[in-house]
C-alpha positions in Angstrom: 0.0 0.0 0.0 1.5 3.3 -1.1 0.6 5.4 1.9 1.0 2.6 4.4 4.7 2.7 5.2 4.7 1.8 8.8 2.0 0.2 10.9 2.4 -0.6 14.6 0.0 -1.9 17.2 -0.2 -1.2 20.9 -3.0 -2.5 23.1 -5.4 0.2 24.5 -4.9 1.3 28.1 -1.6 -0.7 28.3 0.6 1.3 26.0 0.3 5.0 25.2 0.2 6.4 21.7 3.8 6.5 20.5 4.9 3.4 22.4 6.6 0.6 20.5 4.0 -2.1 19.9 3.6 -5.5 18.3 3.7 -6.1 14.6 0.6 -5.9 12.4 0.7 -9.7 11.8 -0.4 -10.3 15.4 -3.5 -8.1 15.5 -6.2 -10.2 13.8 -7.8 -11.3 17.1 -11.3 -11.4 18.7 -12.9 -8.2 20.0 -11.4 -5.4 22.0 -9.9 -1.9 21.5 -6.5 -1.3 20.0 -4.3 1.7 19.3 -2.6 2.0 16.0 0.2 4.1 14.5 0.5 4.5 10.7 2.9 6.5 8.6 1.0 8.3 5.8 2.7 10.8 3.5 5.6 11.0 5.8 3.6 11.8 9.0 3.0 9.4 11.9 -0.8 9.2 12.3 -2.8 7.6 15.1 -6.2 5.9 15.5 -8.2 3.6 17.7 -10.3 0.7 16.5 -12.9 -1.1 18.6 -13.9 -4.6 17.5 -17.2 -5.8 19.0 -17.2 -8.9 21.2 -18.8 -11.0 18.4 -16.0 -10.2 16.0 -14.4 -13.4 14.8 -11.3 -13.1 12.5 -11.7 -16.6 11.3 -15.4 -16.5 10.7 -17.4 -15.7 7.6 -19.3 -12.7 9.0 -18.2 -9.4 7.5 -18.7 -6.4 9.8 -19.7 -2.8 8.9 -17.3 0.0 9.8 -18.0 3.5 11.2 -15.4 6.2 11.4 -16.0 8.9 14.1 -14.1 12.1 13.4 -13.5 14.2 16.5 -14.0 18.0 16.9 -11.2 20.5 16.7 -8.6 20.1 19.4 -9.9 16.7 20.4 -8.7 13.2 19.8 -9.8 9.8 18.7 -9.6 8.6 22.3 -11.8 11.4 23.6 -14.6 10.5 21.2 -14.1 6.8 21.8 -15.0 7.6 25.3 -17.9 10.1 24.8 -19.5 9.7 21.4 -21.5 6.5 22.2 -20.2 4.7 19.1 -18.2 2.0 20.9 -21.2 1.0 22.9 -23.5 1.0 19.9 -20.8 -1.0 18.0 -21.1 -3.7 20.7 -24.9 -3.7 20.5 -25.1 -3.7 16.7 -21.9 -5.6 15.7 -20.0 -2.6 14.2 -16.3 -2.1 13.9 -15.8 1.5 15.1 -12.8 3.7 14.2 -11.6 6.8 16.1 -8.8 8.6 14.2 -6.9 11.5 15.6 -6.1 14.6 13.6 -2.5 15.7 13.2 -1.3 18.6 15.4 -1.2 21.8 13.3 -0.9 25.5 13.8 -3.3 27.8 12.0 -4.7 31.3 12.2 -8.5 31.4 12.7 -11.0 33.8 11.2 -10.6 36.1 14.2 -6.9 36.4 13.7 -6.0 34.2 16.6 -3.3 31.6 16.4 -4.3 28.1 17.4 -2.4 24.9 17.8 -3.8 21.4 18.3 -5.3 18.3 16.7 -7.4 19.8 13.9 -8.6 18.3 10.7 -7.5 20.3 7.7 -10.8 21.5 6.2 -10.6 23.8 3.2 -10.5 26.9 5.3 -7.8 25.7 7.7 -5.6 24.6 4.9 -5.7 28.2 3.7 -4.8 29.6 7.2 -1.8 27.5 8.2 0.9 29.3 10.2 4.1 30.2 8.5 6.3 27.1 8.0 3.4 24.7 8.7 3.1 22.2 5.8 -0.3 21.1 4.4 -1.2 17.5 4.4 -4.1 15.2 3.3 -6.5 13.9 5.9 -8.3 12.2 3.1 -5.2 10.1 2.4 -5.0 9.2 6.1 -8.7 8.0 6.2 -8.3 6.1 3.0 -5.2 4.4 4.4 -7.1 3.3 7.5 -9.9 1.9 5.3 -7.5 0.1 3.1 -5.8 -1.5 6.1 -9.0 -2.7 7.6 -10.3 -4.1 4.3 -7.0 -6.0 3.8 -6.5 -7.3 7.3 -9.9 -7.7 9.0 -13.4 -9.2 8.5 -14.9 -5.9 7.3 -17.6 -5.4 4.7 -16.0 -3.2 2.0 -19.5 -2.0 0.9 -20.5 -0.8 4.3 -18.0 1.8 5.5 -19.5 5.0 6.9 -18.2 8.3 8.3 -19.6 10.7 10.9 -18.0 13.7 12.5 -18.5 16.5 15.0 -17.7 20.2 14.5 -14.3 20.3 12.8 -14.8 16.5 12.1 -18.1 17.2 10.4 -16.4 20.0 8.4 -13.9 17.4 7.2 -16.8 15.1 6.3 -18.3 17.7 4.1 -15.2 19.3 2.5 -12.9 16.2 2.3 -14.8 12.9 2.7 -17.7 13.6 0.4 -15.6 15.2 -2.4 -12.6 12.8 -2.2 -13.7 9.5 -0.6 -17.0 8.6 -2.3 -15.5 5.3 -3.3 -14.7 4.4 0.3 -17.8 5.5 2.3 -21.4 4.5 1.5 -23.0 7.3 3.5 -21.9 10.1 5.9 -23.3 12.3 8.6 -22.5 14.6 11.4 -23.3 17.7 13.5 -21.8 20.9 14.8 -20.7 22.4 11.5 -22.0 23.7 8.2 -20.4 24.9 5.0 -21.1 27.6 2.4 -18.3 26.3 0.2 -19.2 25.4 -3.3 -17.9 21.9 -3.6 -18.2 19.0 -6.0 -17.8 15.2 -6.0 -17.7 12.6 -8.8 -20.0 10.2 -6.9 -22.5 11.9 -4.4 -23.4 9.9 -1.3 -26.3 10.0 1.2 -25.8 12.6 4.0 -27.5 13.2 7.3 -26.6 16.7 8.5 -27.7 17.9 12.0 -27.4 21.5 13.3 -28.3 22.5 16.8 -30.6 25.6 17.1 -28.5 27.2 19.9 -25.0 26.2 18.7 -22.9 29.3 19.6 -20.3 28.4 17.0 -22.9 28.4 14.2 -25.4 31.1 15.2 -22.7 33.7 15.2 -23.2 33.6 11.4 -26.9 34.2 12.1 -26.4 37.5 13.8 -26.0 35.7 17.1 -29.7 34.6 17.1 -30.8 31.0 17.6 -31.8 29.2 14.4 -35.6 28.9 13.8 -37.0 25.5 14.4 -40.3 25.7 12.6 -40.6 24.6 8.9 -41.7 28.1 7.9 -39.0 29.8 10.0 -36.3 27.7 8.4 -37.6 28.3 4.9 -37.3 32.0 5.6 -33.8 31.9 7.0 -31.3 33.0 4.4 -28.3 31.2 6.0 -30.0 27.8 6.4 -31.5 27.8 3.0 -28.1 28.7 1.5 -26.5 25.8 3.4 -29.1 23.4 2.1 -28.8 24.7 -1.4 -25.0 24.2 -1.4 -25.3 20.7 0.0 -27.8 19.9 -2.7 -25.4 21.2 -5.3 -22.6 19.0 -3.8 -24.8 15.9 -3.7 -26.4 16.6 -7.1 -30.0 16.8 -5.7 -33.1 18.7 -6.8 -34.0 21.5 -4.4 -37.5 20.0 -3.8 -38.0 18.6 -0.3 -40.3 17.1 2.3 -40.3 18.9 5.6 -41.6 17.8 9.0 -41.5 19.3 12.5 -41.4 17.0 15.5 -41.0 17.6 19.3 -37.2 17.5 19.4 -36.3 18.4 15.8 -37.3 19.7 12.4 -36.1 17.9 9.2 -35.9 18.7 5.5 -35.4 15.7 3.2 -34.1 16.0 -0.3 -34.2 12.8 -2.2 -34.5 13.5 -5.9 -31.0 12.8 -7.5 -30.1 14.7 -10.7 -27.9 11.8 -11.8 -30.0 8.7 -11.2 -28.0 7.8 -8.0 -29.3 6.8 -4.6 -28.0 9.9 -2.7 -30.2 11.8 -0.2 -29.8 14.8 2.1 -31.5 14.9 5.4 -31.0 18.3 7.0 -32.2 18.4 10.7 -32.4 21.3 13.2 -32.1 19.9 16.8 -34.2 22.0 19.1 -32.6 23.8 22.1 -29.2 22.1 21.9 -25.8 23.8 21.8 -22.4 22.7 20.4 -22.7 19.0 21.2 -22.6 15.5 19.6 -25.7 14.3 21.5 -25.1 11.3 23.7 -28.6 10.4 24.8 -28.5 12.2 28.2 -31.2 14.5 29.6 -29.0 17.6 28.9 -29.1 16.6 25.2 -32.9 16.1 25.2 -32.1 12.3 25.3 -31.1 12.5 21.6 -28.5 9.8 20.8 -26.6 10.9 17.7 -24.9 7.5 17.2 -28.2 5.7 17.0 -29.7 8.3 14.7 -26.8 8.1 12.3 -26.7 4.3 12.4 -30.4 4.1 11.5 -29.6 6.3 8.5 -26.4 4.5 7.5 -28.0 1.1 7.4 -30.1 2.0 4.4 -27.0 2.3 2.2 -24.1 0.4 0.8 -21.7 1.0 -2.1 
């Protein structure tokens, strides 16, 4: 594999990232969580993989795979612990993957210098600090997928990707345009884009936005997003985001809309190219900048379960 130059394994909770581990030939085992290091494009990258208890490396069952991309400044380990995906993976028989973004330095839109584990979305690639080299997170995610397909009992037609905040930004600006041959469907929350993007093979996408997310409503004059169908239809920012996503996914702008107790959704499912892509755009009522974990503070909304219900409808 061109990008897979070095692959090391260290067992979760026994060896920290960066520690010398066992060789890749020993990792094809039953269940559990494992830390990996992989050299991609000359950079040492890190990720966690959780195999459910019913995973059998010698069996015939092929397992679906979900990538969870953390928010800016976070880590794969953090979202392994808080996203709910490892628990859902155990219940549903899913291999769950938690990559960590490479540490970078960039200047944000407020002119402040930031340093940490951030995915290089299109805007951050344009704002790197002097001397900071650009790199491809798409190559990293593809290398992980290639490794899992070659070495584990994974269903190559059922790879999916979800992200939060900076991770969702990467899902929209990197995964959809560059990895449509890897992932069958994507989704996420905590970010939205006005970039005009394109992809050769559009995929289904579930995009959730919280009505009181401070990082997003700053673009709405600081006011919470409307949550009624009529209010959303009249909001210039939200309608532009939906229009740009429909352009990216090659969908007609016609939709079905429905308001429920905890959310309001717009569904676009008329492809312009005869494909099976769909956009579901959902406003979560009352929530802030969170990847909902099913707790009372999140209106008992469980993002992982919502995305998995959506993902299961699709395969490559």
